C-alpha positions in Angstrom: 42.6 42.7 -87.2 38.9 43.1 -86.6 37.6 41.2 -83.4 33.7 40.6 -83.2 32.2 40.5 -79.6 28.9 40.5 -78.2 27.8 39.8 -74.6 31.2 39.2 -73.4 32.1 39.4 -69.8 35.1 41.4 -68.3 38.4 39.3 -68.3 37.6 37.6 -71.8 40.5 37.3 -73.7 41.4 37.8 -77.6 44.4 36.0 -79.1 46.2 38.4 -81.3 48.5 37.9 -84.4 52.2 37.8 -83.1 54.6 40.3 -84.8 57.4 39.0 -86.7 60.9 40.2 -86.4 63.6 38.3 -88.6 66.5 40.0 -86.3 68.3 38.0 -83.6 68.6 38.6 -79.8 68.0 42.1 -78.4 67.3 43.3 -82.0 64.4 41.1 -82.3 60.9 41.5 -81.0 61.2 42.9 -77.2 57.7 44.3 -76.5 54.1 45.2 -77.5 51.9 48.3 -76.6 48.6 48.9 -77.0 47.0 52.8 -77.3 45.2 54.2 -74.3 41.7 52.9 -74.0 39.3 52.3 -71.2 38.0 49.1 -72.4 40.8 47.0 -73.3 44.3 45.7 -71.9 47.3 43.8 -73.4 48.7 40.5 -71.7 51.8 39.5 -72.9 53.5 36.1 -72.9 56.8 34.6 -73.3 56.2 31.3 -75.5 58.6 28.4 -75.0 60.0 28.9 -78.5 61.3 32.3 -77.1 58.6 34.1 -79.1 56.2 37.0 -77.3 52.4 36.6 -77.6 50.0 39.1 -76.9 46.5 38.7 -75.8 43.9 41.7 -75.6 42.0 41.6 -72.5 38.5 43.1 -71.9 38.8 45.1 -68.8 35.0 46.5 -68.7 31.8 45.6 -70.3 30.8 46.7 -73.5 27.9 48.7 -74.5 26.8 48.6 -78.2 24.2 51.4 -78.1 27.0 53.9 -76.6 30.2 52.7 -78.7 30.1 50.3 -81.4 33.1 50.3 -82.8 36.7 50.8 -80.8 39.9 51.5 -82.7 42.8 50.4 -81.2 47.0 50.6 -82.5 48.9 47.6 -81.4 52.4 48.9 -81.5 55.6 46.2 -81.4 59.0 47.3 -80.6 62.7 45.9 -80.9 65.6 46.6 -78.6 67.8 47.7 -81.0 69.5 50.9 -81.4 67.6 52.7 -82.7 64.6 51.1 -81.8 62.4 50.0 -84.6 58.6 49.3 -84.3 55.7 48.0 -86.2 51.9 49.0 -85.7 48.8 47.4 -86.6 45.5 48.6 -86.3 42.6 46.7 -84.2 39.0 47.5 -85.0 36.8 45.6 -82.0 33.2 45.5 -83.6 30.6 45.0 -80.8 27.6 42.7 -81.6 24.2 43.4 -80.2 23.2 41.6 -77.4 19.4 42.0 -76.0 20.1 44.2 -73.1 17.5 46.5 -73.9 13.9 46.3 -73.4 11.0 47.7 -75.3 10.0 51.0 -73.7 6.4 52.9 -74.3 6.8 56.3 -74.9 3.8 57.0 -72.4 3.1 55.1 -69.1 -0.6 55.7 -70.0 -2.6 56.5 -73.2 -5.7 58.1 -72.7 -8.2 59.2 -75.2 -11.6 60.2 -75.6 -14.2 58.8 -78.0 -18.0 59.7 -78.8 -20.3 56.5 -78.4 -21.3 56.2 -82.0 -18.0 55.6 -83.4 -18.3 53.9 -86.3 -16.4 50.5 -86.4 -13.2 50.3 -88.2 -12.4 53.7 -86.7 -9.0 54.6 -85.1 -8.9 54.9 -81.9 -5.2 55.2 -80.5 -1.5 54.2 -81.4 0.8 52.9 -78.8 4.5 53.0 -79.8 7.7 51.8 -77.9 11.2 51.8 -79.3 14.3 49.5 -78.7 17.9 50.6 -78.6 19.0 47.0 -79.7 19.5 46.1 -83.4 18.0 43.4 -85.8 15.2 40.9 -84.1 16.4 42.1 -80.7 14.5 45.7 -81.5 11.6 44.2 -83.4 8.5 44.7 -81.5 5.3 43.2 -81.4 2.0 44.8 -79.5 -0.1 42.8 -77.5 -3.1 43.0 -75.2 -2.3 42.1 -71.6 -5.3 42.1 -69.4 -8.4 43.3 -70.9 -12.1 42.1 -70.1 -14.0 40.1 -72.4 -16.1 43.0 -73.3 -13.2 45.2 -74.4 -12.0 42.7 -76.6 -14.9 42.4 -78.5 -15.0 46.4 -79.0 -11.2 47.1 -79.5 -8.4 45.2 -82.1 -5.1 46.0 -81.5 -2.2 45.8 -84.8 0.3 43.7 -83.3 3.1 45.4 -85.9 2.2 49.1 -86.1 0.5 49.6 -82.4 -3.0 50.9 -83.9 -6.0 50.0 -81.7 -9.1 50.5 -83.7 -12.6 50.1 -83.0 -14.1 47.0 -84.0 -17.4 46.4 -82.1 -20.5 49.1 -80.9 -19.6 51.4 -78.1 -22.4 52.0 -75.6 -21.9 55.1 -73.0 -25.2 53.4 -71.3 -23.6 50.0 -71.0 -19.8 50.9 -70.3 -18.4 54.6 -69.9 -14.9 53.2 -69.5 -12.5 50.9 -70.7 -9.2 50.2 -69.0 -6.6 47.7 -71.1 -3.2 46.9 -70.4 -1.0 46.8 -73.4 2.3 44.9 -73.9 5.5 45.5 -76.3 7.7 42.4 -76.7 11.2 42.6 -78.6 12.6 39.5 -80.5 14.7 38.5 -77.4 12.0 38.0 -75.1 11.9 41.4 -73.6 8.9 43.7 -73.0 7.5 46.5 -71.2 3.4 47.2 -70.2 1.7 50.5 -70.5 -2.0 51.0 -70.0 -4.9 52.4 -72.6 -7.5 54.2 -71.0 -10.7 54.9 -73.2 -13.4 57.3 -71.8 -16.6 56.9 -73.9 -18.4 60.1 -74.4 -22.4 60.4 -74.5 -24.4 61.0 -77.6 -27.9 61.8 -77.5 -29.0 58.5 -79.1 -32.0 57.6 -76.7 -35.4 59.0 -76.8 -37.5 59.8 -73.6 -39.5 56.5 -72.5 -43.2 57.5 -71.2 -44.5 55.2 -68.7 -48.1 55.6 -67.4 -48.2 54.2 -63.6 -51.7 55.9 -62.6 -54.7 56.8 -64.8 -58.1 57.8 -63.9 -60.5 56.6 -66.5 -63.0 59.2 -66.1 -63.0 62.5 -64.5 -66.0 64.4 -63.2 -66.8 67.6 -64.8 -66.8 69.6 -61.5 -63.2 68.8 -60.6 -61.3 71.6 -59.4 -58.1 72.6 -61.2 -55.3 70.4 -59.9 -56.8 67.3 -60.1 -54.5 64.7 -60.7 -55.8 62.7 -63.7 -52.2 60.6 -64.4 -49.1 60.1 -63.0 -46.3 59.4 -65.3 -42.8 58.5 -65.1 -40.3 59.9 -67.8 -36.9 58.3 -68.2 -34.1 59.0 -70.7 -31.0 56.7 -70.5 -28.7 59.4 -71.6 -26.5 61.6 -69.7 -26.1 65.3 -68.6 -28.2 67.7 -71.0 -29.0 64.9 -72.9 -30.9 62.9 -70.2 -32.8 66.2 -69.0 -36.3 65.8 -70.0 -39.4 68.7 -70.3 -43.0 67.5 -70.6 -45.5 69.4 -72.1 -49.1 68.8 -73.5 -49.3 70.1 -77.4 -52.1 72.7 -77.7 -55.1 71.4 -80.1 -55.8 73.4 -83.2 -59.2 74.0 -82.6 -61.8 74.1 -79.6 -65.4 72.9 -79.5 -68.1 75.1 -79.7 -71.6 74.8 -78.2 -74.4 75.0 -80.7 -77.1 78.1 -79.8 -80.2 77.2 -77.9 
């Protein structure tokens, strides 16, 4: 006998085939007994025809992930002397119910990338698992909360969980992205996680010089230290890439005076 049960509440009953005994009176079928287990019990009823019928009763909830098959032995006994008995094997197959939500391997995925990362390059792979079976464990990945800017820069493969760069990163525009990701199973359950992308600066900007003040002529008797021009130098890069050193190149030759 092979009953199949899925999401079944305690107290549910499963009809078992009746044992047959051609003897009469006390020599006929008198009782049923079920092998010891913690999930099922027997409920034996007397029929109007004088026969005895047994129902298998679920006492405690089943968990397929804990135990997918339950092997039981049903014993039928008569009342003769000596007592005769027969047995039947009951195999209860527990079908999967969507009682497990996907679970991400990490609550936060943090990754550092350079701002010159090429389009199509991998950024990070998110991963979730589901203990159910069949479509109940098939996971689809998607972005949850994401800014318009980030949606143009990153792509998430719904099957593999691979996040790749599809747009240009620019440290000077955005040095940090925080994206919510979701994993949905085939039964409607889901989990959330977060992806944090930290963009590192590269030296991709030359210094810019702006002249804020300039004297067109300088008297020849001007003393050393006279201000000739005011310069404003800016480099959009950060850290050492944004440090600027100013210098005046040395001329290759000097003008010589003609003899008198």
